[in-house]
N, C-alpha and C positions, 0 to 999 in steps of 0.2 A: 633830647634830655641830657646827653653827654656834654654838649657844649654849655648847657645851663649849669651843670655841676662844676665844670671847669671855671666858669665865670664866678660862681659863688665862692669857690676856693680862692680865686684870685682876689676877691674883695676882702676875704679874711686875712690874706697875706698883707694886704695894704693896711688893714687895721693893726696887725701885729707889728709891722714896720713903724707905724706911727706911735705905738706904745712900747717900742724897744723890746719886743718879745720874739724870741727865736723859734718858738713852737707854741702850739695851742692844743689842748686835749679836750675833746668833747665826748662825753659818755652818752648813754641811752636814757638816763634816768631824770628824775625831777627833784625838787627840794625835799621830798619825802622818801627818796631812794626807792621808788616804786619800780617793780618789774615792767609794768605797763604804765604809760603816761598819757596825760591829756595832750592834745595836739599842740598846745602852747609850748610844750617842752620837747617837741620832737626835733631838736636841733641837729642831732647826728644824722637823722633821716634826711633832713633838708639839705645839709651840706655835702652828703656823700651819695645819696640816691639809694642806699641800702635800707631796706624796710624791715629787716628782722628785729625781733624784740630784745636782742642782746648784742652788744658790740660797742667798741670805742674807736673813734678816729683821731689820729694825731696828724697835725699839719705843721710842717716846717717851711722854711723859705723855698726849698727846692723839692721836697719829698712829701709824701702822704702815705700813711699806713692805716689799715683797718684790722682790728683784732676782734675775732668772734670765735664762738665755740663750735663743736662738731655738728650741732643741729643745723648750722647755717653755712657750712663750708661751700656746698654747691650753689646755694642761693646767692651768697655774697659774691662768689666768683663771677656769676652771671651778671649781677646788678652793677658791679663796679668796673666791669670790663670796659676798657677804652677811656676811663676817667683818670688815668695816671695815679691810681691808688693801689698800693701793694697790699695783698691779703696775707695776714699773719694768722695761722691756725693754732688757736690756743689749745694747750694740752698735748701737743705733739712734740716729740723730741726735736731739738734744734730750733724751735720757735722762740725768739727772744721775747722777754717781757717788754712792756712799753718803756720802762725806765732804762733797761739794758740797751734798747735801740736808740733812745735819746742820748745816752752817754756816748755811744759810738758815732752818732750823727752830729751832735753839738760840740761847742768848745767850752772850756772853763770860763766861768763868769757870765755865760749866756743865761737868759731868763725864760722859763716856761710859764705860760699863762693857763689858768683854769678859772671856772666860775665856782667859787666856794659854796654857792647855794645848792649846787647839784652834785657835790662830792661829800661822802661821809667823813667824819672825823678820822676814822681808821685809815681810809684811803689817802687823805691828805698827809697824814703823819707818815705813812709808808712811803709815799712818793717823795716827800721832802727828804726823808732819811736816805733813800736810795740815790737821789740826785746829788745830795751833798757830798757823797763819796767822789763824784766827778766834778765837784765844785760848781754845780749848776744850781741856779736859784729858782724858786717857785713863787709866783704871784697869784693870789686867790681872789683878786678884787674885780675881775672883769667879766661882764656878760656881753660879748660882742653882738649877740643875736638881736638885742634890743635896737642896735643901730643898723645892722646889715640886713636883717630879715624884714623887708619893708611891709609885706602882707602877713606878718606873724599873727596867728590866731590869738584872740583874746583869752585870758584865763577863763575857765569854765564858770558859768553863772547860774546853772540850773539849781532849783531849790532842793534842800534836803527833805527827806520824809521819814516817818517813824516806822521802824520794824517792830511789828506788834508782838506782845509777850507770848501770844499763842504760837508764834514761830520761834521766837528767841529763847523761850523757856525760863529765862531769868531776867529780872528787871535791871535797869542801869544801877539803881541803888545797891542791889545785891552784888552786882559785879564789882562796883567800886569798893565795897566792903572787902571782897576777896583780894583786890589789888592792894588795898591799904594794909591788909595782913601780911602780904608778901613784902611790901615796902618796909614794914616794921622789922622784918628779919634783917634788913640792912641798915636799920636805924635811919632811914631816909625821911626827910621832911617833905619832899616833893618828888614827883616823877614827871619827866618831860616825855610825851608820846608824840612821835612824828609819823609812824607808820599808819597809813590811811585805813587799812583793814582793822588794825587794833583799835583805832578811834571809833570806827563804825560799830565794831562789836561791843565796845565798852558802853557807848551811849545808846545803843539800839537805834541807830540812825542809818539810813542808806541814801544813795544819791545816784547821779548819772554823770559824774564828772570825768570818768575814765571809761572809754569804750569797753564793754563786756565786764567791767568791774564796778559793782554798785557802791562806790565809795564817794566821800565828800572831801574835797581839798580843804584841809584844816589842820590845826595843832591842838593838843590837849595837855593841860598841866593838872595833875591831881596832887593836892597837898593833904595834910592830916585833917584839915577843916574844909577846904574848898575844892571845887571842880571848875576850872577855867577853860573855856572853849574859844579858840581863836578861829574865826570864820568870817568870810565876807558878809556884811550885813544883809545884802540883797538875797542871800541864799536861805535866810531864815523866814519862814512863813509865820503867821500869827499862831497857827496850831503848834508848830515846832517850838516856837518861843515859849508858849505856855507849858508845853511838855517838859522842856529843859528846865524851866523854873520849878516845876513840880519835883524834878529829880535833884534839885539843889545845884544846878549848873549856872555859872555866870558867863555871859557872852561878851567877848571882846572882838575887835576887828582882826582880820587875818594878818595884816601888816603890823600889828601892835606887838607881835611876839618878841622881837629883838629888844625893843625898848622896855618891855616888861622884864625880860631876863636880865637886862642891864641894871635895873633898879630893884630887883627882887631881894628880899631880906631872908630868904631861906638859908639855913645853915648847911644842909646837905641835900643836894639835888641829884637824883638818880636819872641816868639816861643810858641808852644803848649807843655806843660810839659807831656801831655799824649802820644804824638806821637814823642817825641824827646828822644833819648837814653841818658842814664846818662853819658856815656863816652864823648860824644860830648858836652853835657852841662857843664861838669866839665872842659873842655878845653877852655872855653870862657874867654877872657881877663877880669881879675877881675875889671878893670876900666870901663868896659861896663855895663850899667844898663840893667838888663834882664826884659822884660815885659812878664809875664806869661799869655798869652791869647790864646783862641782858634784860630785856623787858619781861616782867612776869606775865604780861598779858598774852604773849605768844603761846605759852603752854596752857594757860587757862582756856584760851579760845580753841586750842587744838583738841581738847578733851570734850567731846560733845555731851550735852546733858540729855536726859531721857526724852524731853520734848523735841529736841533737835534730832535725835536718832529716829523718833517716830516720823518726823518730817522727811528725813532722808529716805526711809523705806517707802513712804507714800509717793515721793517724787520719782523714785526709781521705777515704780510701776507706771506712772504717767509717761516718763521718758521712754520706757520700754515699749509702751503701746505705740508711741510715735515712730520709734525705730522699726518695730515689726511692720507697721503699715508702709513705712518707707522701703524696707527691704523687699517686701512683697511687690510693691509698685516697681522697684528697680529691676526685679527679675523679668518683668514683662516689658519694661520700657526700653532696655538696652537692645534686645534683638529687633525691636521695632524701629530703632534708629533715631537720630537727631538729638540724643542726649550727650551732654558734655560735663566736664568737671564743675563748671559754674551752674549749669541748669539743675544738676542733682543737689547741689548745695542749697539752691533756692527752694527746691521741693522739700528737703528735710526741714528747712526753716518753717515752711508753710505748715507742715504736719505737727511740728512742735508747738507752734503758735496756737494751735487748736486746743492745747492742753490747759487745764485749770491752773491758775497761779503762775503761768508763764510770764517771765519778765525780760526775756531776751536771751542771746547766746552768751556762754561763759568764756568764749574765745572765738576767733575767726576759724571757721571750719577748714580743715585740711582735707581736700579731696584730690588725691594724687593717683593718676592712672599710669600703670606700667612704670617706666623709668622716672616719672615725676614723683612717685612714692619713695624713691631713694633719697629725695631731698627732705630731710626729717621734718622741717617746718615749712613745707611747700605751700605757697598761696597762689591759686590760679588767677591769672590776669586775662583780659580780653586777648592779649597777644599769645599767651601760653596755653589758653584754654583748649584742652585736648578732647576730641570726640571719643566716646566710649564705644567699644566693639565687643561682641560676645567671645572674648578671649582674654587671658591674662588676669592679673590682679588689680583691684581698686582698693587703695587704702583710704579709709574714711575715719578721721579723728574729729570728733565734734562734742559739744556740750551745751547745756542750757542753764539759765538762771531761773529758778522758781522761788516764790516767796518763802518756801520751806526747805530749800536745798539747792546745791550746785552740783551739776553732773558733768562727767567727762568720760567718754567711751571711745575706743578705737576698734574697728572691725576691718579685717582684710578680707575682701570678698572676691571669690572667683567668678568672673563674668562669663567664663567659658573654658575652653581647653587650657591646660597648664603644662609647663615643661616639667621634667623630672627634677630639675634643680629647684624650681619654684615649690614643688611639693615637699621636697626634703627640707628646704629652708622654713617653709610654713610649719611643718610638723615639729621641727626643732624649737621654733619660737613658742608654739603651743605647749610643748613639753615643759619649757621653762616657766611659762605662765601658770600651768597647773601645779608644778612643784612648789612654787611660791604660795599659791592659793591654799595648798594642803598643809603648809608649814605650821607646826606647833613649837612653841619656844618658851623658855623660862623667863620669869620676871628679871629685868635688867638687860634684856637683849636689845642691841642697837640695830638699825637698819643695815649697816654694812655687814653685819654678821649673817644675815639671811639673803643678802643680795646674790650670792653665788648660786643659789637655787634656781634663779631665773636665767642664769648664764651658762650653767654647766653643760647642757646639751649643745649649746653653740660653741663653747670652748673645745669640746671634744672633736668638733669638726673644723677647728681652726678659725672660728668666727667670733665676733664680739660686737657690741654696740657701745657707743661712747657717752650716750645720755644716761640720766638716772633711771632706775627701774621704778621708783615710786616717789611721789610727792604728796604732801598733805593737801586737803581740799576743804574749803570753808563751807559755811551754811549761808546761802545767798550772799556770798562774799567772793574772795579771790579763788580762782580755780587752782592756783599754785599758792600754798601757804606752808609755813613751817610750824614748829621748829623741827619736826621729825622728817626723815627721808629714808629711802631705800636706794642706795647707790654704792659704787665701789669706794668712793671717798669716805673717810671716817667722819662720823657725826656723833658727838657724845650723847645726844638725846635718845633716851630709851623709848621703845614702843610700849604704849600704855592703853588699857581699855578705853574706848570712846574715840580713839584717833581714827580718822577717815583718810585713807591713803590709796594711791593708785598702784596698780600692778600692770606694768606695760613694757615687757621685753620686746625687742625688735631686731631686725637685721636689714641692712641697707647696702645695695650693690649698685654703684653708680652706672647709669646707662642701661640698667636691666630692670630691677624691681626693688621695692621696699615692702617690708612686712612688719606689722605691729599688732598685737592683741592686747587690749586694755580693758580691765574692769576696775571698779572701786571696791576696796575691801575695808571692813571695819574691824579693828582690834577688839576681841572679846575674851572674857575669861573662859578657860577650858576646864582645868582640874587642879586640885590640890593633891600633892603626893608627898612622900617622905623627903623628896628632893626640892620641895617648894611649890610656888604658884606657877602654873603654866597658862599661856595664852594661845589663841588661834586667830586666824583671819576668817571673817564671814564675808563672802562675796555678796555685795548688795546690788550690783548692776543686774538688770533683768533684760537680757537680749541674747538670742541664740548666737553661738559661735559657728561660723561656716565650717562644715565638715568635708566639703568637696576636696580640699587640698591635703587631707590627712593621709599619710602612709601608716596604716594601722600597725604594721609589723614593727615600726620604730617606737611605738608606745608600749609602756608597761600596762599590765592589767589594772593596776591601781590608778593610773592616769586615765584609762578608758572609763573606769567606774566613776571617777570624779566628774568627767565630762558628761556622762549619761545622767548622773544625779543632778548636776547643775542644770541641765536642760529640762529635766522633770520639774525642778523648782521654778524655772522660768515659765514653763507651761501652766503650772498650777496658779502662779501669781497673776498671770495675764488673761487666762481663758475666759473668765467671767465678763470681761470688758470688750470682747471681740465679737464680730459678726460670725455667723457659721462658716463663711468662706475664709475669713481670716483665721479662725480657729483651726480649720482643716489644714491650712498652710503652715501654721505654727506647729501643729502636731507632727507634721512631716519633718520640719526642720529641727525638731527636738527629739526625734525618734532615736533610739539607742543605736550606737554603731557597733 
């Protein structure tokens, strides 16, 4: 494979030379700036061999660099080894940005190439500005993959399908009315929507265009009078066509977007420059005034309605049943031998697939045993697949798509004897998880303000984790969604009732172990006082947390009480659906410590 990667990079360099380009930048994303992409747009993976979901590769005449974040430092280092690609660890002191590196590597008047279809407006403008300082030019016209990637997968063609109102809670017509109200506040005549999850939510449509993400590759324009949907015609069934017509939606071809934007007569078109690709932006009629604003859909989607919240609770019970059956099976299977990271992944999939409304996984399962768990987004391969033994930790991060919800859960499971270091680290992570779960906060609180609760026990021991503590989660949509987050980085979006967010502190020690404990939490109203409105987190995930690795003396009585109460809630919610043997097992696993 290393030789194949070198040959691919060599063909790109030939393309660059033919088009007088001194460098080419290839990101991970697609024309919709998605976190996860259909295989047609996996260009960075194809050219570099790095399979992580975040990263950018830059190729020059003589050098190559891969930039990725802390989740993928270990994985990237392994996958690009021997490929003459240098790893740049984003977020660490001393790591240059891509443009800083290019300015040191290239000469004045050199030209850097990018595909403007897969870079946001914001990114292109930033790159241009930073390269201009060094008198380096940027060309956005090229997509070399069309020429170089001979067996490039076709664009996805699977049909869209309707997400029924009994799960969505609101009709497309109702949602568009809310969107138009938000547009009116900016005096916008139209709104261009590129983000696939926002389009799916607005139209109450789902699809299978992106692995684990039930979205449909398409664009949407909402004006004061019209709803115009740009999608490949073969993806529209007769049922969907009739449904869209009933909602007042006009259908146009996916490739017609740019010509429509070029000739549109709208006076003020609103778009999010962070989620709109530069090629589409550049095609807008110059007589149209562009309002560069965040999409109102992100916040509307993030605040779940009553029907969606009911679905979330119901799905968490079904997901919990699958997990309880899996954990009980795992306890017996590991000592018997022959189980590996991949085999247990398959078993968990099998048990989830038995649940009602199951539609697939919400992301590729991370099953990391011992040192593999220190790779934050580890993915077992036939070559790396580790056999499980009755000792040490297994980190299992998984999730499912159900018609009524999306789940995401991580459990770190003691398969047998543990070291004192493993126990201390596990208890510190659990303390952080519980402290955040117990948090109560006033209206106006941002995620960065509560993030420290999940980290304090780790900080006291001189440890930290570099990924976010919490991300938003969709309803039968993307497992990662905004606009809210809980992380060290500042995010101006406040936490509001109805937001579903993860709570997932962790610790990762290369070559030793990785620990993460994750539940999903729902922001709920708590109380009104003379100091205003206060909110709290309701933990909605229903699965026992392993108590084997806990050092009880490290925990406060309040933390112990929370854990015991959570376990009683898990037992009460699941017991009616279990066999007597399963019930007895769960009773033991949720007994008070």
